[in-house]
C-alpha positions as CSV (number, residue, x, y, z in Angstrom):
1,M,0.0,0.0,0.1
2,K,2.8,2.5,0.9
3,R,4.4,1.7,-2.5
4,I,1.3,2.5,-4.3
5,I,0.8,5.8,-2.5
6,F,4.5,6.7,-3.2
7,V,4.1,5.8,-6.9
8,L,1.0,7.9,-7.2
9,L,2.7,11.0,-5.5
10,A,5.6,10.6,-7.8
11,I,3.4,10.6,-10.9
12,A,1.4,13.6,-9.6
13,L,4.7,15.4,-9.0
14,L,6.1,14.5,-12.4
15,M,2.9,15.7,-14.0
16,S,2.8,19.1,-12.2
17,M,6.4,19.6,-13.4
18,V,5.7,18.9,-16.9
19,A,2.6,21.1,-16.8
20,G,4.7,23.9,-15.4
21,C,7.3,23.7,-18.1
22,A,4.7,23.6,-20.8
23,S,3.0,26.8,-19.6
24,N,6.4,28.6,-19.5
25,A,7.3,27.6,-23.1
26,K,7.3,30.4,-25.6
27,K,5.0,30.2,-28.4
28,E,6.4,29.4,-31.9
29,V,6.7,32.6,-34.0
30,G,5.2,32.4,-37.5
31,P,6.3,34.2,-40.6
32,A,7.0,38.0,-39.8
33,L,4.5,40.5,-41.1
34,M,6.5,43.2,-39.2
35,T,9.7,42.9,-37.2
36,I,10.3,45.5,-34.3
37,S,13.8,46.2,-32.8
38,G,15.5,48.6,-30.6
39,K,14.6,49.5,-27.1
40,I,12.1,46.6,-26.5
41,G,11.8,44.6,-23.2
42,E,9.9,41.7,-24.7
43,K,11.5,39.8,-27.6
44,N,10.1,36.6,-29.2
45,S,12.9,36.1,-32.0
46,G,16.4,36.7,-31.0
47,D,16.8,40.5,-30.2
48,K,13.6,41.4,-32.0
49,F,9.8,41.0,-31.7
50,V,8.1,39.5,-34.6
51,V,4.5,40.5,-35.3
52,D,3.1,37.5,-37.0
53,Q,-0.4,36.4,-38.2
54,A,-1.2,34.9,-34.9
55,Y,-0.5,38.1,-33.2
56,F,-2.7,40.0,-35.4
57,D,-5.5,37.4,-35.1
58,A,-5.3,37.5,-31.3
59,N,-4.9,41.3,-30.8
60,S,-6.7,43.2,-33.6
61,V,-9.7,45.6,-33.2
62,E,-11.9,47.1,-35.9
63,I,-12.3,50.9,-36.2
64,K,-14.0,52.8,-39.2
65,M,-11.6,55.5,-40.5
66,D,-11.7,57.9,-43.4
67,D,-8.8,56.9,-45.6
68,P,-7.4,59.9,-47.8
69,W,-6.5,57.4,-50.5
70,M,-9.2,54.7,-50.4
71,G,-12.2,56.5,-49.1
72,D,-14.3,57.4,-46.2
73,G,-15.7,55.0,-43.4
74,I,-13.5,52.0,-44.2
75,A,-13.6,49.5,-41.4
76,Y,-10.0,48.8,-40.7
77,K,-8.9,45.9,-38.5
78,G,-5.6,45.7,-36.9
79,V,-3.4,46.2,-33.9
80,L,-3.5,49.5,-32.0
81,V,0.0,50.7,-31.8
82,R,-0.6,51.7,-28.0
83,N,-1.4,48.0,-27.3
84,L,1.6,46.8,-29.3
85,A,3.8,49.1,-27.2
86,K,2.5,47.6,-24.0
87,D,3.1,44.2,-25.2
88,L,6.7,45.2,-26.2
89,K,7.3,46.2,-22.5
90,L,9.1,49.3,-23.4
91,P,11.4,51.0,-21.0
92,G,10.5,54.4,-19.5
93,D,13.0,56.3,-21.9
94,A,11.6,55.0,-25.1
95,A,10.4,58.1,-26.9
96,I,9.8,57.1,-30.5
97,L,8.5,54.3,-32.6
98,K,9.7,54.7,-36.2
99,V,7.9,52.6,-38.6
100,I,9.6,51.7,-42.0
101,A,8.2,50.6,-45.4
102,T,9.7,48.3,-47.8
103,D,10.9,51.4,-49.9
104,G,13.0,52.7,-46.8
105,K,10.5,55.6,-46.1
106,G,9.7,55.9,-42.5
107,I,8.0,58.1,-40.0
108,D,8.4,58.8,-36.2
109,L,5.5,58.3,-34.0
110,S,5.9,59.8,-30.6
111,M,4.9,57.7,-27.5
112,A,2.6,60.5,-26.4
113,D,0.8,60.4,-29.8
114,I,0.6,56.5,-29.5
115,E,-1.1,56.8,-26.1
116,K,-3.4,59.7,-27.2
117,W,-4.7,58.4,-30.5
118,D,-6.1,55.2,-31.9
119,I,-3.2,54.8,-34.4
120,M,-3.4,51.4,-35.9
121,L,-1.2,48.9,-37.7
122,A,-3.9,47.6,-40.1
123,H,-4.0,44.2,-41.7
124,W,-7.5,44.1,-43.0
125,A,-9.8,46.6,-44.7
126,A,-13.5,46.3,-45.3
127,G,-13.2,42.7,-44.3
128,K,-10.4,41.6,-46.5
129,E,-6.7,41.1,-45.7
130,L,-4.6,43.8,-47.1
131,D,-2.6,42.6,-50.1
132,N,0.2,44.2,-52.0
133,E,-2.1,46.4,-54.1
134,T,-3.9,47.6,-51.1
135,G,-0.8,48.3,-49.0
136,G,-0.4,45.1,-47.2
137,P,0.3,43.1,-45.5
138,V,0.5,45.9,-43.0
139,K,-0.1,49.6,-43.3
140,I,-0.5,52.4,-40.7
141,V,-3.7,54.3,-40.5
142,F,-4.7,57.4,-38.4
143,P,-7.9,58.6,-36.8
144,A,-9.3,61.8,-37.9
145,D,-8.2,63.6,-34.6
146,A,-4.6,62.8,-35.5
147,R,-4.7,64.5,-38.9
148,G,-3.2,67.8,-37.7
149,T,-0.1,66.0,-36.7
150,Y,0.1,63.1,-39.2
151,A,-0.5,64.4,-42.9
152,D,-2.3,62.2,-45.4
153,D,1.1,61.3,-47.0
154,Q,2.0,59.6,-43.8
155,W,-0.4,56.8,-44.2
156,M,2.3,54.5,-45.0
157,W,1.8,51.2,-46.9
158,W,4.0,48.1,-47.1
159,L,5.3,48.4,-43.5
160,T,7.9,45.7,-42.7
161,T,9.9,46.9,-39.8
162,A,9.8,49.4,-36.9
163,E,12.4,50.6,-34.5
164,V,11.9,51.8,-30.9
165,K,14.3,54.7,-29.9
């Protein structure tokens, strides 16, 4: 009887150890839609944070915005930059997020603006995933109240990287 109790306790202990290890394991990262580097506290691929399809699927919100290039009232779906910044666990001295497109063009977003407005890294528009012709897979979109700070030509398409400074 003592042997059976000992074996059952050993099995229970082993199972709890295995369960604990599994919950601490990092999720596998899929192909990058965007890669973020610089002053980031949370990394999921070497010294970078990869924003993949699974991240967009789990963290996206939908907001209607007037797009200066594609028309008014478009339902964009994507990740709010303020939420991404929280997930990146940025240090207190992080001041700028520079987003960069495939052509090398980039814009700086201040952390204050990121907190103030619903600036979005969009991956869907009007229920469809953004493709190359519509600026995808990721583009940045701004709400109307940010237009005084971010001009229409700053609605950047084909974003691939970002750097926190």
